[in-house]
FIGUVO-711375 format. One record per residue: x, z, y of N, C-alpha, C, O in turn. Coordinates in Angstrom, 1 decimal, m for minus. Example, Ala and Ser with C-alpha at 12.3 -4.5 7.8 and 13.67 -1.06 7.14 Angstrom:
      n.X      n.Z      n.Y     ca.X     ca.Z     ca.Y      c.X      c.Z      c.Y      o.X      o.Z      o.Y
     13.2      7.8     m5.7     12.3      7.8     m4.5     13.2      7.8     m3.3     14.2      8.5     m3.3
     12.8      7.1     m2.2     13.7      7.1     m1.1     12.9      7.9      0.0     13.4      8.0      1.1
// end
This chain:
      n.X      n.Z      n.Y     ca.X     ca.Z     ca.Y      c.X      c.Z      c.Y      o.X      o.Z      o.Y
     10.6     45.8    m36.8     11.6     45.6    m35.8     12.6     44.3    m35.5     13.0     43.9    m34.4
     12.8     43.7    m36.7     13.3     42.4    m37.0     12.4     41.6    m36.5     12.9     40.7    m35.9
     11.3     41.6    m36.4     10.4     40.3    m35.8     10.5     40.3    m34.6     10.6     39.2    m34.0
     10.5     42.2    m33.6     10.7     41.9    m32.1     11.9     41.8    m31.7     12.0     41.6    m30.5
     13.1     41.9    m32.4     14.5     41.0    m32.2     14.3     39.8    m32.4     14.8     39.1    m31.5
     13.6     39.3    m33.4     13.8     37.4    m33.4     12.9     37.1    m32.2     13.3     36.1    m31.6
     11.9     37.7    m31.8     11.0     37.1    m30.6     11.9     37.2    m29.5     11.9     36.4    m28.6
     12.8     38.4    m29.6     13.4     38.4    m28.2     14.3     37.7    m27.7     14.6     37.4    m26.5
     14.9     37.1    m29.5     16.2     35.9    m29.1     15.6     35.0    m28.4     16.0     34.6    m27.3
     14.3     34.7    m29.3     13.6     33.1    m29.0     13.6     33.1    m27.4     14.3     32.4    m26.7
     12.5     34.2    m26.8     12.2     34.3    m25.8     13.4     34.0    m24.5     13.1     33.4    m23.5
     14.8     34.5    m24.8     16.0     34.2    m24.6     16.3     33.1    m24.5     16.4     32.6    m23.4
     16.6     32.2    m25.7     17.1     31.1    m25.9     16.1     30.0    m24.9     16.8     29.3    m24.1
     14.5     30.0    m25.0     14.2     29.4    m24.2     14.0     29.4    m22.8     13.6     28.5    m22.2
     14.3     30.7    m22.3     14.9     30.5    m21.1     16.0     30.3    m20.6     16.0     29.7    m19.5
     17.0     30.7    m21.2     18.2     29.5    m21.0     18.2     28.5    m21.4     19.2     27.8    m21.3
     17.2     28.1    m22.0     17.1     26.0    m21.9     16.1     25.5    m20.7     16.1     24.4    m20.1
     15.3     26.6    m20.5     14.6     26.2    m19.2     15.6     26.1    m18.0     15.8     25.2    m17.3
     16.3     27.4    m18.0     17.8     27.3    m16.9     18.6     25.9    m16.6     18.6     25.2    m15.6
     19.1     25.9    m17.9     19.6     24.7    m18.1     19.2     23.2    m17.3     19.9     22.4    m16.6
     18.0     23.2    m17.8     16.9     22.1    m17.1     17.1     22.2    m16.1     18.0     21.4    m16.1
     16.9     22.6    m15.0     16.7     22.8    m13.7     18.2     22.8    m12.9     18.9     23.7    m13.0
     18.5     21.8    m12.1     19.7     21.7    m11.4     19.3     22.4     m9.9     18.3     22.5     m9.3
     20.7     22.7     m9.5     20.3     23.4     m8.1     20.4     22.1     m7.2     21.6     21.7     m7.1
     19.6     21.5     m6.7     19.8     20.1     m5.7     20.0     20.3     m4.3     19.1     20.9     m3.6
     21.3     19.9     m3.7     21.4     19.5     m2.4     21.0     18.3     m1.8     21.1     17.3     m2.6
     20.4     18.1     m0.5     20.4     17.0      0.4     21.0     16.9      1.3     21.1     18.0      1.9
     21.7     15.6      1.8     22.5     15.2      2.8     21.2     14.4      3.5     20.6     13.7      2.7
     20.9     14.4      4.7     19.9     13.6      5.6     20.9     12.9      6.7     21.8     13.5      7.2
     20.4     11.6      6.8     21.0     10.8      7.8     20.1     10.4      8.6     19.1      9.9      8.2
     20.4     10.5     10.3     19.3     10.7     11.2     19.3      8.8     11.2     20.1      8.2     10.4
     18.4      8.2     12.1     18.2      7.4     12.5     19.1      6.6     13.5     20.2      7.1     13.6
     18.9      5.6     14.3     19.8      4.9     15.6     19.5      5.5     16.6     18.4      5.6     17.0
     21.0      6.1     17.2     20.7      6.3     18.3     19.9      8.1     18.5     19.5      8.6     19.5
     19.9      8.5     17.3     18.9      9.8     16.7     20.2     11.2     16.4     21.4     11.0     16.5
     19.8     12.1     16.2     20.6     13.2     15.9     20.1     14.3     14.8     18.9     14.6     14.7
     21.0     14.9     14.1     20.7     15.5     13.1     19.2     16.6     13.5     18.6     16.9     12.5
     18.9     17.1     14.6     17.7     17.9     14.8     16.8     17.3     14.4     16.0     18.0     13.8
     16.6     15.8     14.6     15.1     15.1     14.1     15.1     15.5     12.5     14.2     14.9     11.8
     15.7     16.2     12.0     15.3     16.9     10.4     14.9     18.3     10.3     14.8     18.9      9.3
     14.6     18.8     11.7     14.7     20.1     11.7     13.6     20.9     11.1     13.8     22.1     11.1
     12.3     20.4     10.7     11.3     20.9     10.4     11.7     20.5      9.0     12.2     21.4      8.3
     11.4     19.2      8.5     11.8     19.1      7.0     12.9     19.9      6.8     12.7     20.8      6.0
     14.2     19.7      7.3     15.2     21.0      6.7     14.8     22.3      6.1     14.9     22.8      5.0
     13.9     22.8      7.6     13.6     24.0      7.2     12.5     24.7      6.0     12.3     25.9      5.7
     11.9     23.6      5.6     10.7     23.6      4.5     11.6     23.6      3.2     11.4     24.2      2.2
     12.6     22.4      3.6     13.3     22.3      2.3     14.2     23.6      1.8     14.5     24.0      0.7
     14.5     23.9      2.9     15.9     25.3      2.8     15.1     26.3      2.2     15.6     27.1      1.4
     13.8     26.3      2.7     12.9     27.5      2.3     12.1     27.5      0.5     11.6     28.4     m0.3
     12.6     25.9      0.4     12.0     26.1     m0.7     13.2     25.5     m1.7     13.1     24.4     m2.3
     14.5     26.3     m1.8     15.1     26.6     m2.5     16.3     24.9     m2.9     17.1     24.6     m3.7
     15.6     24.3     m1.6     17.1     22.7     m1.5     17.8     23.2     m0.7     17.3     24.2     m0.3
     18.9     22.9     m0.3     20.2     23.3      0.4     20.0     21.5      1.4     19.6     20.4      1.1
     20.5     21.8      2.4     20.2     20.5      3.6     21.3     20.5      3.9     21.6     21.7      4.0
     22.2     19.7      4.2     23.2     18.7      5.1     22.7     17.6      5.9     22.2     16.6      5.5
     22.9     17.9      7.2     22.2     16.7      8.0     23.7     16.6      9.2     23.9     17.3     10.2
     24.3     15.7      8.7     25.4     15.8      9.3     25.1     14.5     11.0     24.2     13.7     10.9
     25.7     14.5     11.8     25.9     13.6     13.0     26.7     12.1     12.5     27.9     12.0     12.3
     25.8     10.9     12.3     26.6     10.1     12.2     27.0      8.8     13.1     26.4      8.7     14.1
     28.0      7.9     12.7     28.4      7.5     13.3     27.5      6.2     14.7     27.9      5.5     15.7
     26.2      6.4     14.1     25.1      5.8     14.9     24.3      6.4     15.7     23.3      5.9     16.1
     24.9      7.7     15.9     24.4      8.7     16.6     24.2      8.0     18.1     25.0      7.0     18.3
     23.4      8.3     19.2     23.1      8.5     20.9     24.9      8.5     21.1     25.6      7.6     21.5
     25.2      9.7     20.7     26.8      9.8     21.1     27.8      9.3     20.6     28.8      9.3     21.3
     27.7      8.9     19.7     28.7      7.7     18.7     28.2      6.7     18.6     29.1      5.9     18.4
     27.2      6.2     18.6     27.3      4.9     18.0     28.0      3.5     18.2     28.2      2.7     19.1
     28.3      3.7     16.6     29.3      2.3     16.4     30.9      3.2     16.5     31.8      2.6     16.0
     31.1      4.0     16.8     32.5      4.6     16.8     33.6      4.5     16.0     34.8      4.7     16.2
     32.8      3.9     14.7     33.6      3.6     13.1     32.6      2.4     12.7     31.6      2.0     13.3
     33.1      2.0     11.7     32.8      0.8     11.0     32.1      1.6      9.8     32.6      2.6      9.3
     30.8      1.0      9.6     30.5      1.4      8.2     31.0      2.3      7.5     30.7      3.4      7.6
     31.6      1.9      6.8     32.9      2.5      5.5     33.2      3.8      5.6     33.0      4.6      4.7
     33.9      4.1      7.1     34.8      4.9      7.4     33.6      5.8      7.9     33.9      7.0      7.7
     32.5      5.8      8.4     31.3      6.6      8.5     30.8      7.1      7.3     29.9      8.0      7.5
     31.0      6.9      6.0     30.8      7.3      5.1     31.6      8.5      4.5     31.5      9.0      3.4
     32.5      8.8      5.5     33.5     10.2      5.2     32.3     11.4      6.0     32.3     12.5      5.7
     31.9     11.1      6.5     30.7     12.0      7.2     30.1     12.5      5.6     30.4     13.6      5.1
     29.1     11.7      5.1     28.5     11.9      4.0     29.5     12.4      3.1     29.4     13.6      3.0
     30.5     12.0      2.5     31.6     12.7      1.2     31.8     14.4      2.0     31.8     15.5      1.3
     31.9     14.3      3.1     32.2     15.9      3.6     31.4     16.3      3.4     31.6     17.2      2.7
     29.7     16.2      3.7     28.3     17.0      3.4     28.4     17.1      2.2     28.0     18.2      1.8
     28.6     16.5      1.5     28.3     16.5     m0.3     29.0     18.0     m0.5     28.4     19.0     m0.8
     30.8     17.9     m0.3     31.8     18.6     m0.5     31.7     19.4      0.0     32.5     20.3     m0.1
     30.6     19.7      0.9     30.0     21.5      1.3     29.2     22.0      0.6     29.1     23.2      0.5
     28.2     20.9     m0.3     27.4     21.0     m0.9     27.5     21.4     m2.2     26.7     22.0     m2.9
     28.6     21.0     m2.5     29.4     21.6     m3.7     29.9     22.8     m3.9     29.6     23.7     m4.6
     30.9     22.7     m3.0     31.5     23.9     m2.8     30.4     25.4     m3.0     30.7     26.4     m3.7
     29.2     25.4     m2.3     27.9     26.1     m2.7     27.4     26.1     m4.2     26.4     26.8     m4.4
     27.7     25.7     m4.9     27.2     25.5     m6.2     26.3     24.4     m6.4     25.5     24.4     m7.3
     26.2     23.3     m5.5     24.9     22.5     m5.6     25.4     21.2     m6.6     26.1     20.4     m6.1
     24.9     21.2     m8.0     25.5     20.4     m8.8     24.6     19.1     m8.8     24.9     18.4     m9.8
     23.8     18.8     m8.3     22.7     17.5     m7.9     22.9     17.2     m6.9     22.6     18.1     m6.0
     23.7     15.8     m6.2     22.8     15.5     m4.9     22.5     14.9     m4.7     23.1     14.0     m5.2
     21.2     14.6     m4.0     20.2     13.8     m3.4     20.9     13.3     m1.8     21.3     14.2     m1.0
     21.0     11.9     m1.4     21.4     11.6     m0.3     19.9     10.5      0.5     19.4      9.6     m0.2
     19.7     10.7      1.4     18.6     10.6      2.0     18.6     10.0      3.5     19.4     10.5      4.2
     18.0      9.4      4.0     17.6      9.0      5.6     16.5      8.0      6.3     15.9      7.1      5.7
     16.4      8.3      7.4     15.3      7.8      7.8     15.7      6.5      8.9     16.6      6.6      9.7
     15.0      5.5      8.8     15.2      4.3      9.6     16.6      3.4      9.2     16.7      3.0      8.1
     17.3      3.2     10.0     18.9      2.8      9.8     19.6      4.1      8.5     20.1      3.7      7.5
     19.3      5.3      9.0     19.8      6.4      8.4     19.5      5.8      6.7     20.5      5.4      6.0
     18.4      5.6      6.3     17.4      5.0      5.2     18.3      4.1      4.2     18.5      4.0      3.0
     18.9      3.3      5.5     19.8      1.8      4.7     20.9      2.3      4.2     21.5      2.2      3.1
     21.3      3.0      5.3     22.8      3.7      5.0     22.7      4.6      3.7     23.6      4.6      2.9
     21.7      5.2      3.5     21.9      6.1      2.3     21.7      5.2      1.2     22.2      5.7      0.2
     21.1      4.0      1.0     20.8      3.3      0.3     22.1      2.5     m0.1     22.2      2.1     m1.3
     23.1      2.2      0.9     24.0      1.6      1.2     24.9      2.7      0.4     25.3      2.3     m0.7
     25.3      3.7      0.7     25.7      5.0      0.2     25.6      5.1     m1.4     26.5      5.0     m2.3
     24.4      5.2     m1.5     24.4      5.2     m2.9     24.5      4.3     m4.0     24.8      4.6     m5.1
     24.3      3.1     m3.6     24.7      1.8     m4.5     26.3      1.9     m4.3     27.0      1.2     m5.1
     27.0      2.5     m3.5     28.7      2.3     m4.0     28.7      3.8     m4.5     29.6      3.9     m5.4
     28.2      4.8     m4.4     28.4      5.7     m5.0     27.6      6.1     m6.5     26.6      6.8     m6.7
     28.0      5.8     m7.1     27.0      6.1     m9.1     27.3      7.5     m9.0     28.4      7.9     m8.6
     26.5      8.1     m9.5     26.2      9.5    m10.0     25.3     10.4     m9.4     24.8     11.4     m9.9
     25.1     10.0     m8.1     23.9     10.9     m7.4     22.8     11.2     m8.4     22.7     10.5     m9.4
     21.9     12.5     m8.1     21.0     12.8     m8.4     19.5     11.8     m8.1     18.5     11.7     m8.7
     19.9     11.2     m6.9     18.6     11.0     m6.2     19.3     10.1     m5.0     20.5     10.1     m4.8
     18.3      9.4     m4.5     18.4      8.6     m3.1     16.6      8.7     m2.5     15.5      8.5     m3.1
     17.0      9.1     m1.3     15.3      9.0     m0.7     15.4      8.0      0.8     16.2      8.1      1.7
     14.5      7.1      0.8     14.8      6.1      1.9     13.7      6.0      2.5     12.9      5.2      2.1
     13.5      7.1      3.9     12.4      7.2      4.5     12.6      5.8      5.7     13.5      5.7      6.4
     11.1      4.8      5.6     11.4      3.9      6.5     12.3      3.2      6.8     12.2      2.6      7.9
     13.4      2.9      5.9     14.4      2.6      6.1     14.3      1.0      6.9     13.4      0.1      6.6
     15.2      1.0      7.9     15.0     m0.1      8.6     16.1     m0.4      9.8     16.2      0.5     10.6
     16.8     m1.5     10.0     17.4     m2.1     10.3     18.7     m3.3      9.9     19.9     m3.5     10.3
     18.0     m3.9      9.0     18.2     m4.7      7.9     18.7     m5.8      8.5     18.0     m6.7      8.5
     20.3     m6.0      9.3     21.1     m7.2      9.9     20.2     m8.4     10.2     19.9     m8.4     11.4
     19.6     m9.6      9.5     19.0    m10.3      9.2     17.9    m10.2     10.5     17.8    m11.0     11.4
     17.1     m9.0     10.3     15.7     m8.5     11.3     16.5     m8.5     12.9     15.9     m9.2     13.8
     17.1     m8.1     13.1     18.0     m8.1     14.3     18.6     m9.5     14.7     18.4     m9.8     15.9
     19.0     m9.9     14.3     20.0    m11.0     14.3     18.9    m12.0     14.6     19.4    m13.2     14.7
     17.8    m12.1     14.8     16.8    m13.0     15.2     16.8    m12.8     16.4     16.6    m14.0     16.9
     16.9    m12.1     17.3     17.1    m11.8     18.5     18.0    m12.7     19.5     19.2    m12.5     19.3
     17.8    m13.3     20.0     18.9    m14.2     20.6     20.1    m13.4     21.3     21.3    m13.7     21.0
     19.6    m12.5     22.1     21.0    m11.6     22.4     21.7    m10.8     21.3     22.9    m10.4     21.4
     20.8    m10.5     20.3     22.3     m9.6     18.7     23.1    m10.6     18.4     24.3    m10.5     18.2
     21.9    m12.4     18.3     22.7    m13.1     17.8     23.9    m13.4     18.0     24.9    m13.3     17.4
     23.5    m13.7     19.5     25.3    m13.5     20.6     26.2    m13.3     20.0     27.1    m14.1     19.5
     26.0    m11.4     20.1     27.1    m10.6     20.0     27.7    m11.0     19.0     29.0    m10.9     19.0
     26.9    m11.4     17.5     27.4    m11.2     16.3     28.2    m12.1     16.5     29.4    m11.9     16.2
     28.0    m13.4     16.9     29.0    m14.6     17.2     30.0    m14.1     18.2     31.1    m13.9     17.8
     29.8    m14.0     19.0     30.9    m13.0     20.2     31.8    m12.1     19.3     33.0    m12.3     19.3
     31.3    m11.2     18.5     32.2    m10.5     17.5     33.0    m11.2     16.5     34.2    m10.9     16.2
     32.5    m12.0     16.0     32.9    m12.9     15.0     34.3    m13.7     15.6     35.5    m13.8     15.1
     33.8    m14.2     16.7     35.3    m15.2     17.1     36.1    m13.9     18.0     37.0    m14.4     18.7
     36.2    m12.3     18.2     37.2    m11.9     19.0     38.1    m11.2     17.5     39.2    m10.7     17.5
     36.8    m11.5     16.0     37.9    m10.7     14.8     38.6    m12.0     14.3     39.7    m11.8     13.9
     38.1    m13.4     14.4     38.9    m14.4     14.3     40.3    m14.3     15.0     41.4    m14.4     14.5
     40.0    m13.9     16.5     41.2    m14.2     17.3     42.3    m13.0     17.0     43.5    m12.9     17.5
     41.7    m12.0     16.0     42.7    m10.9     15.3     42.4     m9.9     16.6     43.3     m9.2     17.1
     41.5     m9.8     17.0     41.0     m8.4     18.0     39.9     m7.5     17.6     39.2     m6.7     18.1
     40.0     m7.8     16.5     38.9     m6.8     15.6     39.0     m5.6     16.1     38.0     m5.1     15.8
     39.5     m4.8     16.6     39.8     m3.6     16.8     39.7     m3.4     18.8     39.6     m2.4     19.5
     39.8     m4.2     18.9     39.6     m4.2     20.8     37.8     m4.0     21.3     36.9     m4.8     21.2
     37.8     m2.7     21.8     36.3     m2.4     22.3     35.8     m3.6     23.3     36.3     m4.1     24.4
     34.7     m3.8     22.7     33.9     m4.8     23.8     32.5     m4.2     23.8     32.1     m3.2     23.3
     31.6     m5.3     24.7     30.4     m4.7     24.8     29.6     m5.8     24.6     29.6     m6.9     25.2
     28.7     m5.4     23.6     27.6     m6.0     22.8     26.2     m5.5     22.9     26.1     m4.3     23.2
     25.1     m6.3     22.7     24.0     m5.7     22.4     23.5     m5.6     20.8     23.6     m6.5     20.0
     22.8     m4.3     20.7     21.9     m4.4     19.4     20.4     m4.2     20.0     19.9     m4.5     21.1
     20.0     m3.6     19.1     18.3     m3.2     19.4     17.9     m1.7     18.7     18.3     m1.2     17.7
     17.1     m1.2     19.4     16.4      0.1     18.8     14.9      0.7     19.5     14.6      1.3     20.5
     14.0      0.1     18.1     12.8      0.6     18.8     12.3     m0.5     20.1     12.0     m0.2     21.3
     12.4     m1.6     19.4     12.2     m2.7     20.1     12.9     m2.9     21.1     12.5     m4.1     21.5
     13.7     m2.6     21.8     14.2     m2.7     22.8     16.0     m3.3     22.7     16.7     m3.3     21.6
     16.4     m3.7     24.2     17.8     m4.0     23.2     18.6     m2.7     24.4     18.3     m2.0     25.4
     19.8     m3.0     23.6     20.4     m1.5     23.2     22.5     m1.7     23.7     23.4     m1.7     22.9
     22.6     m1.8     24.7     23.8     m2.5     25.2     24.7     m1.1     24.9     24.5      0.0     25.4
     25.8     m1.7     23.6     26.4     m1.0     23.0     28.4     m0.8     23.5     28.9     m1.9     23.6
     29.1     m0.2     23.6     30.4     m0.4     23.6     31.0      0.1     22.0     30.8      1.1     21.4
     31.7     m0.8     21.6     32.2     m0.7     19.9     33.0     m2.1     19.8     32.9     m3.1     20.5
     33.8     m1.7     18.7     34.8     m2.6     18.4     34.2     m3.9     17.6     33.2     m3.9     16.8
     34.9     m5.0     17.9     34.0     m5.8     16.9     33.8     m5.4     15.4     32.7     m5.5     14.8
     34.9     m5.0     14.9     34.7     m4.7     13.3     33.7     m3.8     13.0     32.9     m3.8     12.0
     33.9     m3.0     13.9     32.5     m1.8     13.8     31.1     m2.8     13.9     30.4     m3.0     13.0
     31.0     m3.2     15.1     30.0     m3.9     15.5     29.4     m4.5     14.4     28.2     m4.2     14.1
     30.2     m5.7     13.5     29.8     m6.4     12.4     29.3     m5.6     11.1     28.5     m6.1     10.2
     30.0     m4.4     11.2     29.8     m3.7      9.9     27.9     m3.5      9.8     27.1     m3.6      8.9
     27.7     m3.2     10.9     26.3     m3.1     10.9     25.4     m4.4     11.2     24.2     m4.1     11.4
     25.6     m5.1     11.3     24.6     m6.8     12.2     25.2     m7.5     12.0     24.7     m8.6     12.3
     26.9     m7.6     11.4     27.0     m8.9     10.5     26.5     m9.8      9.6     25.3     m9.6      9.3
     27.0    m10.7      9.1     26.2    m11.7      7.8     26.6    m10.8      6.9     25.7    m10.7      6.1
     27.6     m9.9      6.6     28.4     m9.6      5.7     28.3     m8.3      5.2     28.8     m7.8      4.2
     27.1     m7.7      6.4     26.9     m5.8      6.3     26.5     m5.3      5.4     25.3     m5.6      5.1
     27.2     m4.5      4.8     26.6     m3.4      3.2     25.3     m2.8      3.9     25.1     m1.6      3.7
     24.6     m3.6      4.6     22.8     m2.8      4.9     21.7     m3.8      4.7     20.6     m3.8      5.3
     22.2     m4.6      3.7     21.4     m5.9      3.6     20.6     m5.3      2.0     21.1     m5.0      1.0
     19.2     m5.4      2.3     18.4     m4.3      1.1     18.4     m5.0      0.3     18.1     m4.5     m0.7
     18.6     m6.2      0.3     18.5     m7.1     m0.8     19.4     m7.6     m1.8     19.2     m8.1     m2.9
     20.7     m7.2     m1.2     21.7     m7.2     m2.2     22.3     m5.6     m2.6     23.3     m5.6     m3.4
     21.6     m4.1     m1.9     22.3     m3.5     m2.5     21.3     m2.5     m3.2     21.6     m1.4     m3.6
     20.0     m2.9     m3.1     19.1     m1.9     m4.0     19.2     m2.3     m5.2     18.7     m1.4     m5.9
     19.6     m3.3     m6.1     19.7     m4.0     m7.6     21.1     m3.0     m7.7     21.4     m2.9     m8.9
     21.9     m2.4     m6.9     23.0     m1.8     m7.6     22.7     m0.3     m7.8     23.5      0.4     m8.4
     21.6      0.2     m7.3     21.1      1.8     m7.7     21.4      2.0     m8.9     21.0      1.3     m9.8
     22.2      3.2     m9.2     22.2      3.5    m10.3     21.3      5.1    m10.6     21.5      5.7    m11.6
     20.3      5.6     m9.3     19.8      6.8     m9.1     18.5      6.2     m8.8     18.3      5.0     m8.5
     17.3      7.4     m9.0     16.2      7.3     m8.9     15.6      7.8     m7.7     15.7      8.9     m7.2
     14.9      6.4     m7.2     14.6      6.0     m5.5     13.5      7.0     m4.9     12.6      7.1     m5.7
     13.3      7.6     m4.0     12.3      7.8     m3.1     12.0      7.1     m2.3     12.6      7.4     m1.3
     11.2      5.9     m2.1     10.8      5.0     m0.9      9.7      5.9     m0.1      8.9      6.7     m0.7
      9.7      5.8      0.7      8.7      6.5      1.9      8.0      5.4      2.9      8.8      5.3      3.8
      7.1      4.7      3.1      6.6      3.5      4.2      5.1      4.4      5.1      4.1      4.8      4.4
      5.2      4.4      6.1      4.2      4.6      7.1      2.9      3.6      7.0      3.3      2.6      6.5
      1.8      3.6      7.3      0.8      3.1      7.2      0.8      2.0      8.1      0.7      0.8      8.0
      1.2      3.0      9.6      1.2      2.5     11.1      3.0      1.9     11.5      3.4      1.8     12.7
      3.5      1.7     10.5      5.1      1.5     10.8      5.2     m0.4     10.4      5.3     m0.6      9.2
      5.1     m1.3     11.2      5.4     m2.5     11.4      7.1     m2.7     10.6      7.3     m3.8     10.0
      7.9     m2.0     10.5      9.1     m2.5     10.2      9.0     m2.2      8.5     10.0     m2.4      7.8
      8.0     m2.0      8.0      7.9     m1.5      6.5      6.8     m2.7      5.7      6.6     m2.6      4.5
      6.5     m3.4      6.3      5.6     m4.8      6.2      6.2     m5.4      4.5      5.4     m5.6      3.6
      7.3     m5.6      4.5      8.2     m5.6      2.8      8.7     m4.8      2.0      9.5     m4.9      1.1
      8.0     m3.5      2.5      8.8     m2.4      1.8      8.6     m2.3      0.5      9.6     m2.1     m0.2
      7.1     m2.6     m0.2      6.5     m2.5     m1.4      7.7     m3.9     m2.3      8.4     m3.8     m3.2
      7.3     m4.8     m1.5      8.3     m5.8     m2.4      9.9     m5.5     m2.1     10.5     m5.9     m3.1
     10.4     m5.2     m1.5     12.0     m4.6     m1.5     12.1     m3.3     m2.7     12.8     m3.3     m3.7
     11.3     m2.3     m2.5     11.2     m1.4     m3.9     11.2     m1.5     m4.9     11.6     m0.8     m5.8
     10.6     m2.7     m5.0     10.6     m3.7     m6.4     11.9     m4.0     m7.0     12.1     m3.7     m8.2
     12.9     m4.6     m6.0     14.3     m5.0     m6.1     15.6     m3.1     m7.1     16.8     m2.9     m7.4
     14.8     m2.5     m7.2     15.6     m1.4     m7.5     15.5     m1.6     m8.8     14.6     m2.2     m9.3
     16.4     m0.9     m9.5     16.1     m0.9    m10.7     15.5     m0.1    m11.2     15.4      1.0    m10.7
     14.5     m0.6    m12.7     13.4      0.5    m12.9     13.6      1.5    m13.5     14.1      1.5    m14.6
     13.3      2.7    m12.8     13.3      4.3    m13.6     12.1      4.8    m13.4     11.2      4.8    m12.5
     12.4      5.5    m14.6     10.8      6.3    m14.8     10.8      7.7    m13.1      9.9      7.9    m12.3
     11.6      8.2    m13.0     11.6      9.0    m11.5     11.6      8.4    m10.2     11.4      9.1     m9.2
     11.8      7.1    m10.2     11.6      6.0     m9.1      9.9      6.3     m8.5      8.9      6.5     m9.2
      9.9      6.3     m7.2      8.8      6.4     m6.9      8.6      5.5     m5.0      9.5      5.4     m4.1
      7.4      5.2     m5.0      7.1      4.5     m3.9      6.0      4.8     m3.3      4.9      4.4     m3.9
      5.9      5.5     m2.0      4.8      6.6     m1.6      4.8      5.7      0.0      5.6      5.2      0.8
      3.1      6.1      0.1      3.0      5.6      1.5      2.5      6.9      2.7      1.8      7.8      2.1
      2.6      7.0      3.4      1.9      8.2      4.4      1.2      7.2      5.7      1.5      6.1      6.2
      0.0      8.3      6.1     m0.4      7.8      7.2      0.5      8.2      8.9      0.2      9.2      9.6
      1.6      7.2      9.2      1.9      7.9     10.1      2.8      6.1     10.7      2.8      4.9     10.1
      3.3      6.5     11.6      4.3      5.5     12.4      5.7      5.5     11.6      5.9      6.0     10.5
      6.8      4.7     12.4      7.9      4.6     12.1      8.5      5.9     12.3      9.2      6.4     11.4
      8.2      6.8     13.7      9.3      7.9     13.9      8.7      9.6     13.7      9.0     10.8     14.0
      7.9      8.8     12.8      6.6     10.0     12.2      6.7     10.9     11.0      6.4     12.1     10.8
      7.4      9.3      9.9      7.7      9.5      8.9      7.9     10.4      7.9      7.3     10.7      6.8
      9.1     10.8      8.9      9.9     12.0      7.9      9.0     13.3      7.8      8.9     13.7      6.7
      8.6     13.9      8.4      7.3     15.0      8.7      6.8     14.6      7.7      6.9     15.1      6.6
      5.9     13.4      8.3      4.9     13.5      7.2      4.8     12.9      5.5      3.9     12.6      4.8
      6.4     13.1      5.3      6.9     12.6      4.2      7.3     13.9      3.2      7.6     14.0      2.0
      7.0     14.8      4.1      7.4     16.3      3.6      6.8     17.0      2.1      7.4     17.7      1.4
      5.6     16.6      2.0      5.3     16.7      0.6      5.8     16.0     m0.3      6.3     16.5     m1.3
      5.8     14.9      0.0      6.2     13.8     m1.3      7.5     14.0     m1.5      8.1     13.5     m2.5
      8.2     14.7     m0.7      9.5     14.7     m0.8      9.7     15.9     m1.5     10.5     15.9     m2.4
      9.1     16.9     m1.3      9.0     17.9     m2.2      8.6     17.8     m3.4      9.4     18.2     m4.2
      7.6     17.4     m3.9      6.9     17.1     m4.6      8.4     16.3     m5.9      9.1     16.6     m6.9
      8.4     15.4     m5.2      9.8     14.6     m6.0     11.0     15.4     m6.2     11.4     15.4     m7.3
     11.5     16.0     m5.5     12.6     17.0     m5.6     12.4     17.9     m6.6     13.4     18.2     m7.2
     11.3     18.4     m7.1     10.9     19.0     m8.1     10.6     18.8     m9.1     10.4     19.7    m10.0
     10.6     17.2     m9.4     10.5     16.5    m10.5     12.1     16.4    m10.9     12.3     16.6    m12.1
     13.2     16.0    m10.1     14.4     15.7    m10.3     15.2     16.6    m10.9     16.2     16.4    m11.5
     14.4     18.1    m10.4     15.2     19.4    m10.5     14.9     19.9    m12.3     15.4     20.8    m13.0
     13.9     19.1    m12.5     13.0     20.1    m13.6     13.9     18.7    m14.7     14.0     18.8    m15.9
     14.3     17.6    m14.2     14.6     16.4    m15.6     16.2     17.3    m16.3     16.8     16.9    m17.2
// end
């Protein structure tokens, strides 16, 4: 009888210990430039079915909102998404994104220590890459001149790039420069060393934007849970192609 009671007690303690070891993880997913939260529909459904809650806010670089706020102000939408997950009892938060959303996820994580993890899906949109194009470079100089003249919040027309094409937009110089200026917080060389969370970086083997991905990944602090993964996909197909890798990685995080 005593042995039976002791066995039952040990089993209960082991079960309790196992339960404590698993976090309830919520994931915030940030869409790409001119994208919408709907781009994550398939991935979000799969994550939800396996017990990971997902928030996918419309960010200030969507087609509808494109640069209607500076990057730092736009992060309030991420804060709100995290608050909703926390209110539902998810105690581990992962912030991830695709393309420009991937860079934004890295930038957010660099400035918000304590996240459970960060996911970069084909992160692209680095200011120095886009500023090599003459029209974008001219718009950056134009925006800088307007800021210097005290017109940083006066909406004007500027040129950006998306999927290899010019993208004319209307934005304030301050907002435009927060994404494409020389001091933008979207420079991966500067933000990756600031991460304190494990990083999952997924690069498509048919995605030219990821030509330097492996070397950039190494700029993040070493972490046994960080992982660099390649998938057979082009730029736009990377999130769906990464579904299995994301699930496996989240399971590892939850078990820590």
